[in-house]
GUFILO-706456 format. One record per residue: x, y, z of N, C-alpha, C, CB in turn; residue number from 1; residue in one letter. Coordinates in steps of 0.1 Angstrom, whole numbers, plus 5000, padded with zeros to 4 digits. Atoms other than C-alpha are relative to their C-alpha. Glycine has a CB too. Layout:
% GUFILO-706456
- n_x|n_y|n_z|ca_x|ca_y|ca_z|c_x|c_y|c_z|cb_x|cb_y|cb_z|n|res
- X|Y|Z|X|Y|Z|X|Y|Z|X|Y|Z|NUM|a
...
***
This chain:
% GUFILO-706456
- n_x|n_y|n_z|ca_x|ca_y|ca_z|c_x|c_y|c_z|cb_x|cb_y|cb_z|n|res
- 4987|4997|4992|4911|5146|5109|5011|4993|4988|5000|4992|5018|1|x
- 4987|5006|5009|4943|5143|5083|5007|4992|5010|5012|5013|4994|2|x
- 4993|5011|4995|4963|5117|5089|5014|5005|4994|4994|4983|4995|3|x
- 4988|4998|5005|5001|5121|5088|5007|4989|4989|5008|5001|5011|4|x
- 4997|5009|5010|5015|5104|5058|5011|4992|5004|5003|5007|4988|5|x
- 4992|5009|4995|5042|5090|5080|4998|4985|5002|5001|5004|5008|6|x
- 5007|5010|4995|5020|5071|5096|4994|4989|4988|4990|5008|5008|7|x
- 5003|5009|5011|5012|5052|5061|5009|4994|4997|4995|5006|4990|8|x
- 4985|5006|5001|5044|5047|5055|5004|4989|5011|5013|5013|5002|9|x
- 4996|5008|4989|5050|5031|5085|4993|4988|5001|4998|5007|5012|10|x
- 5007|5009|5004|5023|5010|5082|5005|4989|4987|4989|5006|4997|11|x
- 4995|5007|5013|5036|5000|5046|5010|4992|5002|5005|5010|4989|12|x
- 4988|5005|4998|5069|4993|5059|4997|4985|5012|5011|5013|5006|13|x
- 5006|5010|4992|5055|4971|5089|4991|4991|4995|4994|5006|5009|14|x
- 5004|5015|5010|5033|4952|5065|5009|4993|4993|4992|5003|4988|15|x
- 4987|5009|5009|5062|4944|5046|5008|4991|5010|5013|5012|4993|16|x
- 4990|5008|4993|5082|4933|5076|4990|4987|5005|5009|5009|5014|17|x
- 5012|5012|4992|5049|4910|5091|5004|4991|4983|4975|5008|5004|18|x
- 4999|5012|5006|5049|4895|5056|5011|4992|4996|4996|5001|4991|19|x
- 4989|5002|5002|5084|4887|5051|5003|4992|5012|5007|5011|4997|20|x
- 5000|5009|4987|5083|4876|5090|4990|4983|4998|4991|5012|5014|21|x
- 5008|5015|5000|5057|4849|5079|4988|5004|5009|5010|4987|5007|22|x
- 5014|4998|4990|5028|4865|5103|4991|5008|4990|5002|5010|5018|23|x
- 5007|4991|5008|5005|4869|5076|4986|5004|5003|4999|4996|4989|24|x
- 5013|4995|4998|4971|4873|5094|5000|5015|5005|4994|4990|5009|25|x
- 4996|4986|4995|4989|4903|5111|5003|5008|4989|5012|4999|5009|26|x
- 4996|4995|5007|5002|4914|5082|4984|5006|4990|5010|4991|4995|27|x
- 5012|4997|5008|4965|4912|5063|4991|5012|5011|4992|4984|4996|28|x
- 5005|4992|4997|4955|4933|5090|5001|5013|4996|5000|4999|5007|29|x
- 4993|4987|5002|4978|4962|5086|4996|5005|4988|5014|5000|5001|30|x
- 4999|4994|5014|4974|4962|5048|4986|5003|4999|5007|4989|4988|31|x
- 5017|4993|5004|4934|4966|5053|5004|5015|5006|4983|4990|5011|32|x
- 4996|4986|4994|4945|5000|5078|5007|5008|4989|5010|4998|5015|33|x
- 4994|4993|5016|4970|5007|5046|4993|5004|4995|5004|4994|4989|34|x
- 5005|4999|5013|4946|5007|5020|4989|5009|5008|4996|4985|4990|35|x
- 5008|4990|4992|4919|5028|5044|5006|5018|5002|4998|4994|5016|36|x
- 4991|4989|4999|4946|5052|5050|5004|5007|4985|5013|4993|5007|37|x
- 4994|4997|5012|4958|5053|5014|4987|5009|4994|5006|4986|4990|38|x
- 5012|4999|5006|4922|5058|5001|4995|5019|5008|4989|4984|5005|39|x
- 5003|4987|4995|4913|5089|5028|5010|5009|4995|5000|5000|5015|40|x
- 4989|4990|5004|4946|5106|5022|5005|5006|4984|5013|4992|5005|41|x
- 4994|4998|5012|4956|5101|4987|4991|4999|4991|5011|4992|4997|42|x
- 5008|4998|5014|4928|5095|4964|4988|5014|5004|4989|4981|4995|43|x
- 5006|4988|5000|4909|5124|4974|5010|5012|4996|4993|5003|5013|44|x
- 4993|4989|5005|4939|5145|4960|4995|4998|4984|5018|5001|5004|45|x
- 5004|4999|5016|4935|5156|4923|5010|4997|4996|4996|5013|4993|46|x
- 4988|5004|5005|4959|5134|4907|4997|4997|4989|5006|4990|5006|47|x
- 4996|5003|5018|4973|5130|4872|4992|4986|4996|5020|4996|4997|48|x
- 5007|5008|5003|4955|5106|4854|5013|4989|5000|4990|5004|4987|49|x
- 4987|5008|5001|4992|5087|4850|5001|4998|5016|5015|5009|4992|50|x
- 4999|5006|4987|4995|5086|4886|4992|4995|5005|5002|5006|5008|51|x
- 5013|5013|4994|4963|5069|4895|5000|4992|4993|4984|5001|5001|52|x
- 4997|5015|5004|4968|5046|4868|5006|4995|5006|5006|4996|4989|53|x
- 4991|4999|5001|5001|5043|4882|4993|4985|5013|5010|5014|4999|54|x
- 5006|5003|4985|4983|5037|4920|4989|4988|5000|4994|5013|5006|55|x
- 5009|5011|5001|4954|5017|4908|5001|4986|4997|4993|5004|4992|56|x
- 4995|5014|5009|4976|4989|4887|5006|4996|5011|5010|4999|4985|57|x
- 4996|5005|4987|4994|4986|4921|4990|4995|5009|5006|5009|5007|58|x
- 5009|5005|4990|4964|4981|4943|4993|4992|4994|4993|5008|5007|59|x
- 5010|5011|5003|4945|4958|4920|5010|4988|4999|4990|5002|4985|60|x
- 4985|5011|5002|4981|4938|4916|4998|4995|5013|5018|5007|4998|61|x
- 5000|5004|4988|4980|4935|4955|4988|4990|5004|5002|5011|5007|62|x
- 5013|5004|5000|4944|4927|4954|5002|4985|4994|4991|5009|4992|63|x
- 4997|5011|5010|4954|4898|4928|5007|4989|5010|5011|5006|4985|64|x
- 4992|5009|4986|4980|4887|4951|4994|4995|5009|5010|5007|5008|65|x
- 5009|5006|4989|4963|4883|4980|4993|4987|4999|4989|5009|5002|66|x
- 5010|5013|4999|4934|4860|4964|5012|4988|4996|4986|5000|4988|67|x
- 4993|5012|5001|4963|4839|4952|5008|4997|5011|5008|4999|4988|68|x
- 4994|5005|4986|4978|4840|4987|5016|5001|4995|4995|4982|5005|69|x
- 4984|4998|5005|5014|4853|4969|5002|5009|5010|5004|5004|4984|70|x
- 4992|4990|4994|5028|4872|5001|5009|5006|4997|5004|4998|5008|71|x
- 4995|4995|5006|5055|4876|4988|5001|5009|4989|5003|4994|5000|72|x
- 5004|4990|5008|5047|4894|4957|4993|5010|5006|4995|4995|4990|73|x
- 5005|4984|4991|5024|4916|4980|5008|5008|5007|4992|4998|5011|74|x
- 4990|4992|4997|5054|4924|4999|5007|5010|4990|5008|4992|5005|75|x
- 4994|4995|5011|5074|4933|4969|4996|5012|4994|4999|4992|4991|76|x
- 5006|4988|5004|5047|4953|4953|4998|5013|5011|4987|4994|4996|77|x
- 4998|4989|4988|5044|4974|4989|5012|5006|4996|5001|4995|5017|78|x
- 4987|4994|5000|5080|4979|4989|5007|5011|4990|5008|4990|4999|79|x
- 4993|4989|5011|5091|4990|4954|4991|5005|4989|5013|4994|4992|80|x
- 5009|4992|5006|5059|5000|4937|4991|5012|5007|4992|4991|4994|81|x
- 5010|4989|4992|5032|5016|4960|5007|5011|5008|4989|4991|5010|82|x
- 4993|4992|4990|5057|5032|4986|5005|5011|4989|5012|4991|5010|83|x
- 4994|4992|5008|5074|5048|4956|4990|5006|4993|5009|4995|4993|84|x
- 5012|4991|5005|5041|5062|4942|4996|5008|5007|4988|4994|4996|85|x
- 5003|4992|4991|5031|5073|4973|5009|5011|5005|4995|4994|5009|86|x
- 4989|4990|4997|5062|5092|4979|4997|5012|4992|5014|4994|4996|87|x
- 4997|4989|5008|5058|5110|4949|4992|5010|4995|5004|4996|4992|88|x
- 5014|4993|4995|5021|5120|4954|5001|5010|5016|4988|4986|5003|89|x
- 4999|4991|4988|5031|5134|4989|5011|5013|5001|5004|4989|5011|90|x
- 4987|4990|4998|5060|5155|4979|4991|5013|4991|5019|4993|4992|91|x
***
């Protein structure tokens, strides 16, 4: 079953809001759902190496920031990098 890409962007925006509100446990849960949806929707597409590289770099950076518990950086990456990359893919 295909997921509407708007669901992914809604979850990403909700995750960013939760992070900026300090609700890290719920944000982590939403981030996990986002990553699963991103994997099922976007990774299966035949992406150009440049786009795949940007996506991979952003996801790796989110993982590193999560290990460092730098939630503000995670919100910034989601809002300013990841959403823009995914918008380009979904066009």
